[in-house]
C-alpha positions, 0 to 999 in steps of 0.5 A: 284558942279563943271561941270569941275570935271565931265568933267575930270573925263569923258576925263580920262575914254576916255583916258583909252579907247584909252590907251587900243587901243594902247596896241592892236596896239603895240601888231599888230606891234609884240611888244609883245603878248596879250592872248585871254583872255586879248583881250576879257577883254580889248574890254569889258573894252574898250567899257564900259570905252568909253561908260562911259566917253562918257555919263559923258561928256554929264552929263547924269545919266547913265554916273554917274552910269557907271563912278561910277562903272568904278572907283569902279573897278580901286579902288583895284587891287590884286595878290593872288597866282600869279593871278592878277586881276588889272584895270588902265585906264588913270591917276592913282596915286597907292601905291603897298603893297607886300612882299618886298616892298611898292611903289608907282606910277603914269602916265597914264595907259591902263592896264586891267590886268587879268593875272598870275603872275609868282613868285609873291605870293601876292600884293594889289594895292591902286588907290587913284585917282579912290577912289577920282573920285567915291566919286565925282561921288557919291556925284554928284549922291546923290546931283542930287537925292536930287535936283530933281524936285517933281515927277522926279526920278533921276536914 
């Protein structure tokens, strides 16, 4: 398996952390207001994404595990009765279904979406790129476990 894909996923996770920071800068410049809940969760995901990306870039087993978790959290986003739970960090390729339409989106984002969305009854967002990264990381981790020297346990 190509180490280039691990590097690409790691850089994307680091980019996600940078994009979260860009949202903070925009808020400090007065462009918009951030809720306390958003600030707290975005700080947590900024740190998590930066740590996962850094450890994955160094090709550490812990980086693979953290990156798998980070990608898993980005695969599905939900809005139910006006409450949105969505995480999109770095490059994204998504499809969104709701009561009115089916849309596709691609681009870069630093979205930590834990918010009330007035007027939105429900929607489901699927991030194909996060799913592909999760599958790749899972297969890479399994190969690392299967090819570990005797007596060595891969994390």
